[in-house]
C-alpha positions in Angstrom: 0.1 -0.1 -0.1 1.7 3.4 -1.1 1.4 6.1 1.5 -0.8 8.3 -0.7 -3.2 5.3 -0.9 -6.6 5.8 1.1 -6.6 3.9 4.4 -9.9 2.3 5.8 -10.5 3.7 9.7 -12.6 6.0 11.7 -9.4 8.0 12.6 -7.9 7.7 9.2 -11.1 9.3 7.7 -12.3 11.5 10.5 -12.9 14.9 8.5 -15.1 13.0 5.9 -17.0 10.6 8.4 -17.9 13.8 10.5 -19.1 15.8 7.5 -21.3 12.6 6.5 -22.6 12.5 10.2 -23.6 16.2 10.0 -25.2 15.8 6.6 -27.1 12.8 8.0 -28.6 14.9 10.8 -30.0 17.3 8.0 -31.4 13.9 6.4 -33.1 13.0 9.7 -34.3 16.6 10.2 -36.5 16.5 6.9 -38.5 13.5 9.0 -38.7 15.5 12.2 -40.3 18.5 10.7 -43.4 16.1 10.3 -43.5 13.9 13.2 -45.6 16.4 15.4 -47.5 18.1 13.0 -48.8 16.2 10.1 -51.7 13.9 11.9 -52.8 17.3 13.4 -52.7 19.1 10.1 -55.0 15.9 8.9 -57.6 16.5 11.4 -57.6 20.3 11.8 -56.8 21.6 8.1 -58.3 18.8 6.2 -61.0 17.2 8.5 -59.9 13.6 8.0 -61.5 11.6 10.7 -60.5 8.2 10.0 -57.5 6.7 11.2 -56.5 4.7 8.1 -57.1 7.6 5.5 -55.0 10.0 7.8 -52.3 7.3 7.8 -51.9 7.3 3.8 -49.2 9.7 3.9 -47.3 7.2 6.1 -48.0 4.2 3.9 -46.9 6.6 0.7 -43.7 7.3 2.4 -42.9 3.9 3.7 -43.5 2.0 0.6 -41.7 4.9 -1.5 -38.4 4.7 0.4 -38.4 1.0 0.9 -38.3 0.7 -2.8 -35.9 3.6 -3.3 -33.7 1.7 -0.7 -33.3 -0.9 -2.7 -32.2 0.9 -5.6 -29.9 3.3 -3.6 -27.5 0.3 -3.3 -27.4 -0.5 -6.6 -27.2 2.8 -8.1 -24.4 3.5 -5.5 -22.3 0.5 -6.8 -23.1 1.6 -10.5 -22.5 5.4 -10.5 -20.9 6.1 -7.3 -22.2 7.1 -3.9 -22.0 10.9 -4.5 -24.1 11.1 -7.1 -26.9 9.3 -5.5 -26.5 11.6 -2.4 -27.0 14.6 -4.5 -29.9 13.4 -6.4 -31.5 12.9 -3.1 -31.3 16.1 -1.8 -32.4 17.7 -5.4 -35.9 15.7 -4.7 -36.1 16.8 -0.9 -36.1 20.4 -1.8 -39.9 21.0 -2.8 -41.3 18.8 0.3 -41.6 21.7 2.7 -43.1 24.0 -0.1 -45.6 21.2 -1.1 -46.6 21.0 2.6 -47.0 24.6 3.1 -49.1 25.5 -0.1 -51.4 22.1 0.0 -54.8 22.7 -0.7 -55.7 19.3 -0.5 -54.5 16.0 1.3 -53.3 14.6 -1.8 -50.7 17.2 -1.8 -49.6 16.0 1.4 -49.3 12.4 0.0 -47.4 13.5 -2.6 -44.7 15.2 -0.6 -44.5 12.0 1.5 -43.6 10.4 -1.8 -40.8 12.8 -2.6 -39.8 12.6 1.2 -39.7 8.5 0.8 -37.4 9.1 -2.5 -35.0 11.7 -0.7 -35.0 9.6 2.5 -34.2 6.5 0.5 -31.2 7.9 -1.5 -29.8 10.1 1.1 -29.8 7.9 4.5 -29.2 4.6 2.6 -26.2 6.3 0.6 -24.8 8.1 4.2 -24.8 4.7 5.7 -23.0 2.8 2.9 -20.5 5.6 2.8 -19.6 5.2 6.4 -19.4 1.5 6.0 -17.0 2.1 3.1 -14.6 4.4 5.0 -14.4 2.9 8.6 -13.8 -0.9 7.7 -15.1 -4.2 10.0 -13.5 -3.3 13.2 -15.4 -0.2 14.0 -18.6 -0.7 12.0 -20.9 -0.5 15.2 -19.6 2.5 16.5 -20.0 4.1 13.0 -23.6 2.9 12.8 -24.2 4.3 16.0 -22.9 7.5 15.4 -24.7 7.7 12.0 -28.0 6.8 13.5 -27.5 9.1 16.6 -27.0 12.0 14.2 -30.2 11.1 12.1 -32.6 10.4 15.0 -31.3 13.2 17.3 -32.1 15.4 14.3 -35.6 13.9 14.0 -36.1 14.7 17.9 -34.9 18.1 17.9 -37.1 19.3 14.6 -40.1 17.5 16.0 -39.5 19.5 19.4 -39.0 22.9 17.5 -41.5 22.5 14.8 -44.0 21.6 17.7 -43.1 24.7 19.5 -43.3 27.0 16.5 -46.7 25.4 15.6 -48.1 26.0 19.1 -47.3 29.7 19.0 -48.0 30.6 15.1 -50.3 27.6 13.8 -49.4 24.4 12.1 -48.5 26.1 8.6 -46.3 27.8 7.1 -43.9 28.5 9.8 -43.1 24.9 11.1 -42.0 24.2 7.8 -39.5 27.0 6.9 -37.1 25.0 9.0 -37.4 22.0 6.7 -36.7 24.5 3.5 -33.4 25.6 5.2 -32.3 21.7 6.0 -32.7 20.6 2.6 -30.9 23.7 0.9 -28.1 23.1 3.5 -27.9 19.6 3.0 -27.9 20.0 -1.2 -25.0 22.5 -0.5 -22.6 20.3 1.8 -23.2 17.3 -0.3 -22.4 18.8 -3.7 -19.5 20.8 -2.4 -17.7 18.8 0.4 -18.6 15.2 0.5 -16.3 13.0 -1.6 -16.8 9.7 -3.3 -16.0 6.5 -1.1 -16.7 3.6 -3.5 -13.0 3.2 -4.1 -12.6 2.3 -0.3 -14.4 -0.9 -1.3 -11.5 -2.3 -3.2 -9.4 -1.8 -0.3 -11.4 -4.0 2.0 -11.7 -6.6 -0.4 -8.0 -7.1 -0.6 -8.0 -8.4 3.0 -11.3 -10.4 2.8 -11.6 -13.9 1.7 -12.3 -14.5 -2.1 -16.0 -14.8 -3.0 -17.8 -15.4 -5.9 -19.7 -13.0 -7.7 -23.6 -12.7 -6.9 -26.5 -11.5 -9.2 -29.1 -9.0 -7.4 -31.5 -11.8 -7.4 -29.2 -13.9 -5.4 -28.3 -11.0 -2.9 -32.1 -10.2 -2.5 -32.7 -14.0 -1.9 -29.9 -14.3 0.9 -30.7 -11.1 2.5 -34.6 -11.9 2.5 -34.7 -15.3 3.6 -32.1 -17.9 2.8 -29.4 -16.7 4.9 -30.4 -16.9 8.4 -28.6 -14.1 9.8 -29.3 -11.6 7.2 -33.1 -12.6 6.7 -33.3 -12.1 10.7 -32.0 -8.7 10.7 -34.4 -8.1 7.8 -37.7 -9.0 9.7 -36.6 -7.5 12.9 -35.8 -4.4 10.7 -39.4 -4.5 9.3 -41.1 -5.1 12.5 -39.1 -2.2 14.4 -40.1 0.3 11.7 -43.8 -1.2 12.0 -44.1 0.1 15.4 -42.2 3.2 14.6 -45.2 3.8 11.8 -47.6 3.4 14.7 -46.0 5.9 16.9 -45.6 8.6 14.1 -49.3 8.5 12.9 -51.4 7.5 15.9 -49.4 8.6 19.1 -50.0 12.5 18.3 -53.9 11.7 17.8 -53.8 9.5 21.2 -52.2 12.4 22.9 -54.6 14.9 21.4 -57.7 12.9 22.7 -56.2 13.0 26.3 -56.3 16.7 26.1 -52.6 17.4 25.7 -51.4 20.9 24.0 -49.5 20.7 20.9 -46.6 21.9 23.0 -46.5 18.7 24.8 -47.4 16.5 22.1 -44.3 17.9 20.6 -42.4 17.0 23.8 -43.5 13.8 23.6 -42.8 13.1 19.7 -39.4 14.2 20.4 -38.5 12.1 23.6 -38.7 8.9 21.6 -36.2 9.8 18.8 -34.2 11.7 21.1 -33.6 8.5 23.5 -33.3 6.5 20.3 -30.6 8.8 18.9 -28.4 9.6 22.2 -28.4 5.7 23.1 -26.9 4.7 19.9 -23.8 6.4 20.9 -23.6 3.8 23.6 -25.0 0.8 21.7 -23.4 0.9 18.5 -20.0 0.5 20.0 -21.3 -1.7 22.5 -22.3 -4.3 19.7 -18.5 -3.9 18.7 -17.8 -5.4 22.1 -20.8 -8.0 23.2 -21.8 -8.6 19.8 -25.0 -8.1 17.6 -27.5 -10.7 18.7 -28.2 -9.8 22.6 -28.8 -6.3 21.9 -31.2 -6.9 18.8 -33.1 -9.5 20.5 -33.2 -7.5 23.9 -34.0 -4.2 22.2 -37.1 -5.8 20.3 -38.4 -7.3 23.6 -37.9 -3.7 25.3 -39.9 -2.2 22.6 -42.6 -4.4 23.2 -43.0 -3.5 26.8 -42.8 0.3 26.1 -45.5 0.1 23.6 -47.8 -1.9 26.0 -46.9 0.6 28.9 -47.8 3.5 26.3 -51.2 1.9 25.6 -52.3 1.8 29.1 -51.1 4.9 30.0 -53.3 8.3 30.6 -51.2 11.2 31.5 -47.7 13.0 30.5 -45.6 11.9 33.0 -46.8 8.0 32.2 -46.1 8.7 28.5 -42.8 10.2 29.1 -41.5 7.2 30.6 -42.9 5.0 27.8 -41.5 7.4 25.2 -37.9 6.9 26.6 -38.2 3.5 26.9 -39.2 2.7 23.5 -36.5 5.0 22.2 -33.9 2.9 24.3 -35.2 -0.3 23.0 -35.2 0.7 19.5 -31.3 2.2 19.9 -30.5 -1.2 21.1 -31.7 -2.5 17.4 -31.5 0.1 14.9 -27.4 0.3 14.5 -26.9 -3.1 15.4 -29.1 -4.4 12.7 -27.1 -2.1 10.1 -23.8 -3.6 11.5 -24.7 -6.8 11.4 -25.5 -6.9 8.0 -22.0 -5.3 7.1 -20.7 -8.1 9.2 -22.2 -10.7 6.9 -22.5 -9.2 3.6 -19.2 -9.4 1.4 -17.6 -6.2 0.2 -18.5 -6.6 -3.1 -22.2 -6.8 -2.7 -22.9 -5.1 0.6 -24.4 -2.0 -0.6 -27.0 -4.1 -2.6 -27.7 -6.2 0.6 -27.9 -2.7 2.8 -30.5 -1.9 -0.1 -32.6 -5.0 0.4 -32.5 -5.0 4.2 -33.7 -1.2 4.1 -36.2 -2.5 1.5 -37.9 -4.9 4.2 -37.2 -2.3 7.1 -38.9 0.7 5.5 -41.7 -1.5 4.4 -42.6 -1.5 7.9 -43.7 2.0 7.8 -46.4 1.0 5.4 -47.4 -2.3 7.0 -47.5 -0.7 10.3 -49.9 2.5 9.3 -52.1 0.4 7.5 -52.4 -2.4 10.1 -52.7 0.4 12.9 -55.0 2.5 11.1 -57.3 -0.5 10.4 -57.2 -1.8 14.1 -57.7 1.9 15.3 -60.8 2.5 13.2 -62.3 -1.1 14.1 -61.3 -1.1 17.7 -59.2 1.7 19.3 -55.6 3.2 19.2 -55.1 1.2 22.3 -55.8 -2.4 21.2 -53.8 -1.5 17.7 -50.8 -0.7 20.1 -51.1 -3.9 21.9 -51.1 -5.9 18.8 -48.0 -4.3 17.3 -46.3 -4.7 21.0 -47.2 -8.4 20.5 -45.9 -8.7 17.0 -42.5 -6.9 18.3 -41.9 -9.4 21.0 -42.6 -12.3 18.7 -39.9 -10.8 16.2 -37.5 -10.6 19.1 -38.2 -14.4 19.8 -37.4 -15.2 16.1 -34.0 -13.6 16.7 -33.4 -15.5 19.7 -34.2 -18.9 17.9 -32.9 -18.1 14.4 -29.9 -15.5 14.6 -26.3 -16.6 15.3 -23.7 -14.1 16.5 -22.4 -12.3 13.4 -19.5 -10.0 14.9 -16.0 -11.4 14.5 -14.5 -10.4 17.7 
């Protein structure tokens, strides 16, 4: 290796890694601008009363983001990571304006179609670029930092937009923040982010030789034939299934209990805040204790938290539930990405990450549809208990089927 050749490692690539962390925080902020406000806009501005209809924006977001995740990995392998990242930000620019100007709910749904593409291209690409840079030894730490930045920003923007809406109204003022985030993300990605695809060749030199796989073979392995990859895929799907419930129904649950928009914003922020901050611990912890204990334990803890929220009735009770739910999610989220990176060969890892994220973000759509139907037919409480049971079952699947993936 020549002195001028790039080297793998977090310390060796600290400046570019830090920049990508900052970019992913901006990506998370694009979701955070909606977390508190869109369910309330559905009721107040457009008079939507059915939970299933109200959650159509999450269904659209989840389906499109899932599909875009799949193609992001393939496009990143073919054309490079940076062009995909820039394309994602270009698609994100009109989203706040569509929400601000929306004369009908269809505009909101279309804005979330664009948000799904934006998130699928940008978040997937920042994940892949960080995995490219750090190599295998610090992968858990890298994913912990990445996801902490993203979901920390979700929390901050959910809190800030909730406070703005409480003072000025639901539209347009809260979404000026999202417009600034999109412009800044595009500028940083275009001017300062550097391509990382060539780092894959460096890692491949130290990896055992492997046969080339087609995209169909990678899809099959990640979806069901490889017990570790498929265990991660189902856990990711169920994790975002319960996040779809939390995003779409919890603000309505809290509104029905008489909480102000400001307090709803606090609860909407606490969950991703705990999720984001705790990943600074759980990511590197998985490099020491392994991936499986954190994934299984996190799914079970999320199930407990969801049931806790379902039986609650006041602000303090829900504060505890939101924090515990965030801690459980933090145990799972970066660890699943690190486990995919452990198993997938560098030559097809980006595509495997794309397949995993396809299944994971399908959970938004599945969760919104399931939760909306159950809430319409029975109640939000019943929907939450059902999703809690599915989350616990997913943890049991990990315990039975998955083996440890981290080579310590």
